[in-house]
C-alpha positions in Angstrom: 0.3 0.3 0.4 1.2 3.8 -1.0 1.5 6.3 1.2 2.0 9.7 0.5 4.4 12.6 2.0 4.4 16.1 2.1 7.6 18.0 2.4 8.8 21.7 1.5 11.1 22.6 -0.6 13.1 25.9 -1.1 12.8 27.4 -4.6 15.7 26.5 -6.0 15.1 23.0 -4.9 12.0 22.8 -6.6 13.0 24.2 -9.7 15.7 21.3 -9.6 13.1 19.0 -9.8 11.1 20.5 -12.1 14.1 20.5 -14.6 15.2 17.0 -14.2 11.2 15.4 -14.5 8.4 16.4 -17.2 8.6 16.4 -20.9 12.3 17.9 -20.2 13.6 15.7 -17.8 14.9 12.1 -17.4 11.2 11.5 -14.9 7.4 11.8 -15.6 6.7 12.9 -12.2 8.7 14.3 -9.1 7.6 11.2 -7.3 9.1 9.0 -9.7 12.9 11.4 -9.6 12.3 11.4 -5.5 11.5 7.4 -5.3 14.8 6.6 -7.7 16.6 9.0 -5.1 15.5 6.7 -2.4 16.1 3.6 -3.8 19.5 4.3 -4.9 20.3 6.2 -1.2 19.4 2.7 0.2 21.2 0.4 -2.3 24.4 3.0 -1.1 23.7 2.2 2.5 23.4 -1.5 2.0 27.2 -1.0 0.4 28.4 0.9 3.0 27.0 -2.0 5.7 29.0 -4.6 3.7 32.1 -2.5 3.8 31.9 -1.3 7.6 31.7 -5.1 8.3 34.2 -5.9 6.1 36.0 -3.7 8.0 35.0 -5.1 11.6 36.8 -8.6 10.7 39.6 -7.2 9.5 40.1 -5.6 12.9 39.1 -8.7 14.8 41.1 -10.4 12.6 38.8 -12.6 10.5 40.6 -13.1 7.0 40.1 -16.0 4.2 42.8 -17.4 2.2 40.2 -17.7 -0.6 40.8 -14.2 -3.1 37.2 -12.7 -3.9 37.2 -14.5 -6.6 37.5 -17.8 -5.5 34.6 -16.4 -3.2 32.3 -15.2 -5.7 32.8 -18.8 -7.6 32.4 -20.9 -4.2 29.2 -23.6 -4.7 28.2 -23.5 -1.0 
């Protein structure tokens, strides 16, 4: 179920969103543009979480003798 969110923007931000949407933009609507930005941010945060977990593994001496290619081809 979709829900709505109302937000206030400066004129500068609204003009920018308008430039990215509609007939001259990549996105059809401001909502489509903002949803895509949020999805991309969610993906970025997932990558950051994995990197931080890897750093924690290194700090705690958790290493593997396998290369990243070996791990990627692991059948388990």
